[in-house]
Kinemage of the C-alpha trace (Angstrom):
@kinemage 1
@onewidth
@group {chain A} dominant
@subgroup {mainchain}
@vectorlist {calphas} color= white
{ca met a 1} P -6.993 20.032 3.898
{ca ser a 2} L -4.576 22.622 2.425
{ca leu a 3} L -0.962 21.792 3.292
{ca ser a 4} L 2.276 23.723 2.841
{ca ala a 5} L 5.013 22.494 0.519
{ca ile a 6} L 7.030 21.247 3.493
{ca gln a 7} L 4.052 19.267 4.821
{ca gln a 8} L 3.447 17.862 1.351
{ca phe a 9} L 7.068 16.704 1.181
{ca asp a 10} L 6.647 15.016 4.584
{ca ile a 11} L 3.762 13.056 3.067
{ca phe a 12} L 5.841 12.426 -0.060
{ca ala a 13} L 8.616 10.961 2.135
{ca gln a 14} L 6.157 8.675 3.922
{ca leu a 15} L 4.706 7.441 0.627
{ca val a 16} L 8.199 6.698 -0.669
{ca ser a 17} L 8.876 4.839 2.585
{ca ser a 18} L 5.733 2.686 2.698
{ca gly a 19} L 4.645 2.517 -0.940
{ca asn a 20} L 1.036 2.420 0.249
{ca ile a 21} L -1.591 5.155 0.706
{ca ile a 22} L -3.451 3.475 3.581
{ca thr a 23} L -0.225 2.685 5.483
{ca ser a 24} L 1.049 6.235 4.998
{ca ala a 25} L -2.255 7.700 6.167
{ca arg a 26} L -2.140 5.535 9.293
{ca met a 27} L 1.460 6.513 10.086
{ca leu a 28} L 0.702 10.224 9.553
{ca arg a 29} L -2.715 10.007 11.294
{ca leu a 30} L -4.401 11.587 8.288
{ca pro a 31} L -7.378 10.504 6.167
{ca ala a 32} L -6.248 8.608 3.081
{ca ala a 33} L -8.010 11.205 0.932
{ca asp a 34} L -5.788 13.943 2.440
{ca val a 35} L -2.672 11.956 1.552
{ca val a 36} L -3.831 11.644 -2.067
{ca asp a 37} L -4.799 15.310 -2.183
{ca ala a 38} L -1.389 16.354 -0.847
{ca met a 39} L 0.327 14.392 -3.619
{ca asp a 40} L -1.973 15.894 -6.231
{ca arg a 41} L -1.103 19.394 -5.062
{ca leu a 42} L 2.641 18.689 -4.834
{ca glu a 43} L 2.606 17.336 -8.389
{ca glu a 44} L 0.763 20.474 -9.479
{ca arg a 45} L 3.443 22.621 -7.812
{ca leu a 46} L 6.260 20.768 -9.569
{ca gly a 47} L 4.406 20.343 -12.858
{ca cys a 48} L 5.184 16.629 -13.148
{ca arg a 49} L 3.860 13.227 -12.080
{ca leu a 50} L 5.772 11.766 -9.108
{ca phe a 51} L 3.813 8.567 -8.453
{ca ala a 52} L 1.965 5.919 -10.428
{ca met a 53} L -0.898 4.401 -8.428
{ca asn a 54} L -2.178 0.846 -8.503
{ca gly a 55} L -5.051 0.590 -6.051
{ca asn a 56} L -3.622 1.771 -2.723
{ca ser a 57} L -0.042 0.990 -3.779
{ca val a 58} L 2.181 3.680 -5.256
{ca glu a 59} L 5.399 3.531 -7.264
{ca leu a 60} L 7.744 6.354 -8.147
{ca thr a 61} L 7.714 7.459 -11.765
{ca asp a 62} L 11.009 8.138 -13.544
{ca thr a 63} L 10.622 11.797 -12.606
{ca gly a 64} L 9.879 10.897 -8.986
{ca his a 65} L 12.971 8.706 -8.923
{ca lys a 66} L 15.111 11.569 -10.233
{ca leu a 67} L 13.695 13.886 -7.548
{ca val a 68} L 14.513 11.397 -4.773
{ca thr a 69} L 18.036 10.878 -6.124
{ca ala a 70} L 18.646 14.610 -6.466
{ca leu a 71} L 17.372 15.444 -2.979
{ca gly a 72} L 19.241 12.497 -1.502
{ca ala a 73} L 22.474 13.989 -2.829
{ca leu a 74} L 21.838 17.301 -1.035
{ca ser a 75} L 22.604 18.084 2.575
{ca leu a 76} L 19.614 18.595 4.871
{ca glu a 77} L 20.181 22.331 4.643
{ca gly a 78} L 20.195 22.114 0.875
{ca gln a 79} L 16.958 20.074 0.879
{ca glu a 80} L 15.219 22.613 3.116
{ca arg a 81} L 16.470 25.536 1.027
{ca trp a 82} L 15.166 23.905 -2.174
{ca val a 83} L 11.766 23.096 -0.679
{ca thr a 84} L 11.461 26.516 0.953
{ca gly a 85} L 11.777 28.005 -2.511
{ca leu a 86} L 8.400 26.442 -3.331
{ca leu a 87} L 6.731 28.408 -0.539
{ca ala a 88} L 6.832 31.695 -2.449
{ca gly a 89} L 3.404 31.009 -3.975
{ca asp a 90} L 2.157 28.767 -1.219
{ca gly a 91} L -0.741 30.917 -0.095
{ca asp a 92} L -2.757 29.967 2.948
{ca thr a 93} L -1.226 27.069 4.872
{ca glu a 94} L -3.948 26.845 7.462
{ca asn a 95} L -6.116 23.701 7.515
{ca thr a 96} L -9.394 24.232 5.698
{ca gly a 97} L -12.277 21.966 4.718
{ca leu a 98} L -12.114 20.287 1.320
{ca asp a 99} L -14.318 21.883 -1.280
{ca ala a 100} L -16.452 19.774 -3.593
{ca gly a 101} L -13.931 20.051 -6.417
{ca ala a 102} L -11.061 18.744 -4.277
{ca glu a 103} L -13.168 15.848 -3.017
{ca ala a 104} L -14.170 14.945 -6.556
{ca glu a 105} L -10.533 15.119 -7.647
{ca gln a 106} L -9.514 12.750 -4.818
{ca asp a 107} L -12.281 10.253 -5.594
{ca ser a 108} L -11.328 10.348 -9.261
{ca arg a 109} L -7.676 9.640 -8.490
{ca leu a 110} L -8.506 6.780 -6.144
{ca ala a 111} L -11.052 5.303 -8.513
{ca his a 112} L -8.941 5.707 -11.683
{ca pro a 113} L -5.265 5.357 -10.772
{ca pro a 114} L -2.727 5.732 -13.565
{ca ala a 115} L -1.209 2.526 -14.852
{ca pro a 116} L 1.988 1.450 -13.110
{ca gln a 117} L 5.284 1.594 -14.983
{ca asp a 118} L 6.571 -1.518 -16.686
{ca glu a 119} L 9.896 -1.219 -14.863
{ca pro a 120} L 9.522 0.562 -11.490
{ca pro a 121} L 12.725 2.390 -10.562
{ca ser a 122} L 15.366 1.248 -8.107
{ca leu a 123} L 15.995 3.615 -5.216
{ca pro a 124} L 19.525 3.331 -3.804
{ca ile a 125} L 18.985 6.494 -1.703
{ca glu a 126} L 21.734 7.967 0.453
{ca ala a 127} L 19.597 10.360 2.545
{ca glu a 128} L 20.864 12.197 5.591
{ca ala a 129} L 18.983 12.184 8.892
{ca gly a 130} L 17.909 15.477 10.366
{ca ser a 131} L 15.326 17.341 12.381
{ca gly a 132} L 12.896 20.121 11.731
{ca gly a 133} L 9.790 20.544 9.630
{ca phe a 134} L 11.064 18.650 6.581
{ca ser a 135} L 11.712 14.911 6.780
{ca pro a 136} L 14.687 13.562 4.776
{ca leu a 137} L 13.595 11.344 1.899
{ca leu a 138} L 13.065 7.718 2.846
{ca pro a 139} L 13.390 4.479 0.811
{ca pro a 140} L 10.229 2.596 -0.280
{ca leu a 141} L 9.759 -0.464 1.921
{ca glu a 142} L 6.553 -2.060 0.608
{ca thr a 143} L 6.266 -1.037 -3.009
{ca ala a 144} L 5.847 -4.022 -5.323
{ca gln a 145} L 8.676 -4.750 -7.795
{ca thr a 146} L 11.048 -2.252 -6.163
{ca thr a 147} L 14.735 -2.600 -5.344
{ca val a 148} L 16.250 -0.652 -2.432
{ca gln a 149} L 19.427 -0.844 -0.434
{ca ala a 150} L 18.901 -2.331 3.019
{ca glu a 151} L 21.409 0.011 4.640
{ca asp a 152} L 18.991 2.833 3.826
{ca val a 153} L 16.388 1.005 5.926
{ca ala a 154} L 18.913 1.070 8.754
{ca asp a 155} L 19.231 4.854 8.369
{ca leu a 156} L 15.453 5.143 8.776
{ca ala a 157} L 15.286 2.885 11.829
{ca glu a 158} L 18.085 4.825 13.567
{ca glu a 159} L 16.735 8.268 12.749
{ca glu a 160} L 15.004 8.790 16.107
{ca thr a 161} L 17.861 7.618 18.347
{ca ala a 162} L 21.198 7.868 16.533
{ca pro a 163} L 23.386 10.971 16.985
{ca leu a 164} L 23.148 13.109 13.869
{ca ser a 165} L 26.175 13.534 11.656
{ca pro a 166} L 27.020 17.030 10.384
{ca pro a 167} L 24.738 17.934 7.443
{ca asp a 168} L 27.599 18.168 4.924
{ca thr a 169} L 29.311 14.926 5.938
{ca pro a 170} L 28.957 12.431 3.054
{ca val a 171} L 27.297 9.155 3.992
{ca glu a 172} L 30.159 7.255 2.350
{ca ala a 173} L 32.536 8.630 4.994
{ca ile a 174} L 30.366 7.201 7.770
{ca arg a 175} L 29.510 3.776 6.379
{ca pro a 176} L 32.204 1.637 4.704
{ca glu a 177} L 31.467 0.094 1.338
{ca pro a 178} L 30.357 -3.558 1.800
{ca val a 179} L 32.745 -6.171 0.458
{ca arg a 180} L 29.951 -8.678 -0.112
{ca arg a 181} L 26.427 -8.055 -1.355
{ca ile a 182} L 23.442 -10.388 -0.944
{ca leu a 183} L 20.281 -10.201 -3.052
{ca leu a 184} L 17.194 -10.656 -0.868
{ca ala a 185} L 13.806 -11.015 -2.596
{ca ser a 186} L 10.526 -10.837 -0.725
{ca his a 187} L 6.843 -10.338 -1.299
{ca pro a 188} L 6.221 -6.713 -0.145
{ca ala a 189} L 3.602 -7.799 2.397
{ca ile a 190} L 6.087 -10.201 4.015
{ca phe a 191} L 9.021 -7.801 4.329
{ca ser a 192} L 7.730 -5.917 7.385
{ca his a 193} L 7.935 -9.120 9.453
{ca phe a 194} L 11.732 -9.287 9.297
{ca gln a 195} L 12.619 -5.642 8.642
{ca glu a 196} L 14.014 -5.060 12.153
{ca ala a 197} L 16.068 -8.264 12.014
{ca leu a 198} L 17.493 -7.159 8.673
{ca val a 199} L 18.552 -3.818 10.127
{ca ala a 200} L 20.165 -5.571 13.114
{ca phe a 201} L 22.086 -7.928 10.815
{ca glu a 202} L 23.558 -5.082 8.797
{ca glu a 203} L 24.561 -3.240 11.953
{ca ala a 204} L 26.408 -6.353 13.138
{ca ser a 205} L 27.902 -7.141 9.696
{ca pro a 206} L 29.079 -3.889 8.054
{ca asp a 207} L 31.068 -5.861 5.483
{ca ile a 208} L 27.856 -7.359 4.054
{ca gly a 209} L 25.448 -5.235 2.047
{ca ile a 210} L 21.911 -6.353 1.225
{ca thr a 211} L 19.959 -5.396 -1.873
{ca leu a 212} L 16.208 -5.829 -1.527
{ca arg a 213} L 13.908 -6.879 -4.334
{ca leu a 214} L 10.264 -6.403 -3.321
{ca asp a 215} L 8.037 -8.306 -5.722
{ca ser a 216} L 4.948 -10.532 -5.762
{ca leu a 217} L 6.518 -13.952 -5.338
{ca asp a 218} L 5.355 -17.549 -5.454
{ca ala a 219} L 7.434 -20.726 -5.846
{ca arg a 220} L 7.534 -20.493 -9.664
{ca arg a 221} L 8.660 -16.866 -9.596
{ca val a 222} L 11.362 -17.635 -6.993
{ca glu a 223} L 12.736 -20.462 -9.168
{ca glu a 224} L 12.975 -18.028 -12.095
{ca leu a 225} L 14.863 -15.464 -10.012
{ca phe a 226} L 17.266 -18.099 -8.710
{ca ala a 227} L 17.908 -19.392 -12.228
{ca arg a 228} L 18.770 -15.871 -13.428
{ca glu a 229} L 20.848 -15.214 -10.282
{ca glu a 230} L 18.613 -12.252 -9.447
{ca ala a 231} L 17.994 -13.417 -5.862
{ca asp a 232} L 20.031 -15.287 -3.248
{ca ile a 233} L 17.375 -15.608 -0.522
{ca ala a 234} L 13.615 -15.354 -1.099
{ca tyr a 235} L 10.457 -15.159 1.019
{ca phe a 236} L 7.254 -16.133 -0.771
{ca tyr a 237} L 3.636 -17.259 -0.293
{ca ala a 238} L 2.526 -20.870 -0.833
{ca leu a 239} L -0.332 -23.154 0.203
{ca glu a 240} L 2.025 -26.069 0.793
{ca glu a 241} L 5.672 -27.031 0.412
{ca pro a 242} L 6.632 -26.692 -3.279
{ca ala a 243} L 7.680 -29.923 -4.947
{ca his a 244} L 10.570 -28.501 -6.989
{ca leu a 245} L 11.911 -25.793 -4.680
{ca asn a 246} L 13.769 -26.518 -1.460
{ca ser a 247} L 12.288 -24.192 1.163
{ca arg a 248} L 11.251 -24.090 4.796
{ca tyr a 249} L 8.112 -22.979 6.565
{ca ala a 250} L 8.362 -19.616 8.355
{ca trp a 251} L 4.811 -18.753 9.487
{ca ser a 252} L 1.195 -18.678 8.286
{ca glu a 253} L -1.300 -15.894 7.580
{ca arg a 254} L -4.974 -16.683 8.014
{ca ile a 255} L -7.471 -15.728 5.304
{ca ser a 256} L -10.235 -13.378 6.446
{ca leu a 257} L -13.699 -12.795 4.979
{ca phe a 258} L -15.201 -9.298 5.096
{ca val a 259} L -18.709 -7.859 4.711
{ca ala a 260} L -20.334 -4.539 5.530
{ca lys a 261} L -21.014 -3.927 9.222
{ca asp a 262} L -24.745 -3.813 8.544
{ca his a 263} L -24.723 -7.078 6.542
{ca pro a 264} L -26.875 -9.792 8.213
{ca leu a 265} L -23.902 -12.184 8.310
{ca ala a 266} L -21.850 -9.658 10.276
{ca his a 267} L -24.026 -10.338 13.335
{ca lys a 268} L -23.887 -14.128 13.212
{ca asp a 269} L -21.745 -15.969 15.751
{ca ala a 270} L -20.741 -18.542 13.150
{ca thr a 271} L -20.993 -18.163 9.373
{ca gln a 272} L -21.023 -21.340 7.277
{ca ala a 273} L -20.142 -22.008 3.663
{ca glu a 274} L -23.793 -22.349 2.679
{ca asp a 275} L -24.475 -18.837 4.056
{ca leu a 276} L -22.102 -17.486 1.423
{ca ala a 277} L -23.243 -19.730 -1.425
{ca his a 278} L -25.664 -17.094 -2.704
{ca thr a 279} L -23.774 -14.017 -1.503
{ca pro a 280} L -22.028 -12.046 -4.262
{ca tyr a 281} L -18.245 -12.095 -4.144
{ca val a 282} L -15.836 -9.246 -4.935
{ca ala a 283} L -12.239 -10.028 -5.785
{ca leu a 284} L -8.844 -8.682 -6.700
{ca ala a 285} L -7.996 -8.477 -10.386
{ca pro a 286} L -7.534 -11.700 -12.382
{ca gly a 287} L -3.935 -12.859 -12.172
{ca asn a 288} L -3.341 -11.258 -8.766
{ca met a 289} L -1.361 -13.797 -6.739
{ca ala a 290} L -3.135 -12.946 -3.484
{ca arg a 291} L -6.490 -13.675 -5.109
{ca ser a 292} L -5.435 -17.038 -6.557
{ca his a 293} L -3.928 -18.181 -3.244
{ca ala a 294} L -7.026 -17.131 -1.285
{ca glu a 295} L -9.517 -18.734 -3.675
{ca glu a 296} L -7.613 -22.008 -3.881
{ca ala a 297} L -7.273 -22.183 -0.090
{ca leu a 298} L -10.979 -21.446 0.425
{ca ala a 299} L -11.939 -24.110 -2.124
{ca arg a 300} L -9.922 -26.653 -0.149
{ca cys a 301} L -12.045 -25.960 2.921
{ca gly a 302} L -15.318 -26.236 1.010
{ca leu a 303} L -16.012 -22.611 0.096
{ca ala a 304} L -16.266 -22.085 -3.675
{ca val a 305} L -16.411 -18.345 -4.266
{ca gly a 306} L -18.142 -18.395 -7.658
{ca pro a 307} L -18.019 -15.613 -10.279
{ca ala a 308} L -16.824 -12.244 -8.982
{ca leu a 309} L -19.232 -9.316 -8.917
{ca leu a 310} L -16.265 -6.923 -9.111
{ca glu a 311} L -12.633 -7.579 -10.060
{ca thr a 312} L -10.088 -4.871 -9.275
{ca asp a 313} L -6.860 -4.246 -7.387
{ca asn a 314} L -8.211 -0.887 -6.246
{ca leu a 315} L -9.007 -1.472 -2.555
{ca tyr a 316} L -10.905 1.801 -2.417
{ca glu a 317} L -13.362 0.482 -5.012
{ca ile a 318} L -13.597 -2.853 -3.187
{ca met a 319} L -14.269 -1.063 0.092
{ca lys a 320} L -17.073 1.000 -1.465
{ca gln a 321} L -18.575 -2.118 -3.061
{ca val a 322} L -18.550 -4.054 0.217
{ca gln a 323} L -19.881 -1.086 2.196
{ca asn a 324} L -22.812 -0.447 -0.130
{ca his a 325} L -23.774 -3.886 -1.452
{ca pro a 326} L -24.535 -7.334 0.053
{ca cys a 327} L -21.241 -8.984 -0.925
{ca tyr a 328} L -18.049 -10.310 0.672
{ca phe a 329} L -14.294 -10.049 0.099
{ca ala a 330} L -11.424 -12.426 1.003
{ca ala a 331} L -7.898 -11.312 1.919
{ca phe a 332} L -4.928 -12.295 4.060
{ca gly a 333} L -1.729 -10.761 5.450
{ca ser a 334} L -1.228 -6.998 5.575
{ca met a 335} L -4.048 -6.473 3.076
{ca ala a 336} L -6.485 -8.148 5.466
{ca arg a 337} L -5.183 -6.091 8.392
{ca asp a 338} L -5.615 -2.836 6.474
{ca phe a 339} L -8.992 -3.751 4.978
{ca gly a 340} L -10.379 -4.793 8.366
{ca lys a 341} L -9.635 -1.304 9.719
{ca met a 342} L -11.572 0.493 6.980
{ca pro a 343} L -14.823 2.182 8.045
{ca gly a 344} L -18.030 0.192 7.746
{ca ile a 345} L -16.241 -3.161 7.343
{ca ala a 346} L -16.740 -6.275 9.514
{ca arg a 347} L -14.792 -9.539 9.666
{ca leu a 348} L -16.877 -12.726 9.480
{ca asn a 349} L -16.689 -15.527 12.029
{ca phe a 350} L -16.409 -18.593 9.801
{ca ser a 351} L -17.510 -21.775 11.550
{ca gln a 352} L -15.397 -24.227 9.528
{ca gly a 353} L -12.185 -22.419 10.377
{ca leu a 354} L -10.544 -20.347 7.690
{ca pro a 355} L -7.481 -21.734 5.883
{ca gln a 356} L -4.020 -20.226 6.087
{ca val a 357} L -1.435 -19.237 3.513
{ca gln a 358} L 2.158 -20.206 4.287
{ca val a 359} L 5.161 -17.912 4.215
{ca arg a 360} L 8.286 -19.844 3.201
{ca gln a 361} L 12.003 -19.051 2.938
{ca ala a 362} L 14.248 -20.407 0.180
{ca val a 363} L 17.997 -20.134 -0.491
{ca arg a 364} L 19.467 -20.281 -3.981
{ca pro a 365} L 20.560 -23.912 -4.467
{ca asp a 366} L 24.061 -23.201 -5.790
{ca leu a 367} L 24.735 -20.981 -2.728
{ca ser a 368} L 23.334 -23.358 -0.129
{ca asn a 369} L 26.766 -23.744 1.516
{ca asp a 370} L 27.719 -20.059 1.434
{ca pro a 371} L 28.537 -19.013 5.058
{ca ala a 372} L 27.436 -15.364 4.733
{ca leu a 373} L 24.216 -16.326 2.984
{ca leu a 374} L 23.354 -18.997 5.543
{ca ala a 375} L 24.156 -16.609 8.384
{ca leu a 376} L 21.650 -14.059 7.037
{ca ala a 377} L 19.020 -16.726 6.334
{ca glu a 378} L 19.268 -18.052 9.888
{ca phe a 379} L 19.317 -14.576 11.422
{ca leu a 380} L 16.106 -13.580 9.625
{ca phe a 381} L 14.442 -16.912 10.300
{ca arg a 382} L 14.797 -16.978 14.077
């Protein structure tokens, strides 16, 4: 699909918002390959790399961060004027079929993503809402190890219904500067569960600002953040209540097992552990927290996964492996939801009942009596 510069920037905005190729494709109702292709072509237009990819997750590069900051400082009219300048050499903007070279380029990018940055950028974006063909830039909501300002999430949620301010009115004149700021850390896959509550809290408490830290968190990582005063409230995954971290149970996410739709086990009413004993297993990369949680939980219910046939965080590669080989894959949370919707994939019915991974909330111990902090913790928890 050949897209105009404006359409490519719409996709760019969605990728910044979600931090995930599959999620962006679903929101835009486009094939994931078209989303990747659009970013390839936009980067070619600008002559610089905007995103670093890690599987289906994307993070802004330093250059991408500078572009977001620069565009966020412009009025909507200024954004459109800048983007329209790219249309001079745009060529045909009609939808056409992908040629073999474009398809090969997409497969190569999905299969060999560039390494993520050591320190992904923070995105305190002050973007204006508007209408028309170009969407204002949006903050990343699910990108791992990313910090954003929660009031920017509120801007996004209100975009469809709130009356629009004049294009040249600075955001600072509309929203007062918070007098208190709270650091909220969360695993990216957990954040979507309380995103709306977070927006509602900030609307009701304009004097409190919330800085989000989206990172892969377990109990040990949360303790480290609390000790360095880099988080005040944290949501994290655990198999049970941690011994050395005061926290409370929020909800659970069930682990799912996946095979190809034409796999013999996909048609069984009840799959048992012995059915998988000799079935190859594909897994996320070693050290991935989601993999370690899933494997430990499965072992507790009698399913030892054994050596992995493939180890990668690239879900596209895992999908192809599961589709084309007699193997299975374990996942939970948003990853399981996305993977289960991929073509040619089936979810197994496991007779023993699949284990669950807990989501827990913790408050920094030295702030456990802070009224504003407790108010936010309770508001998000209900």
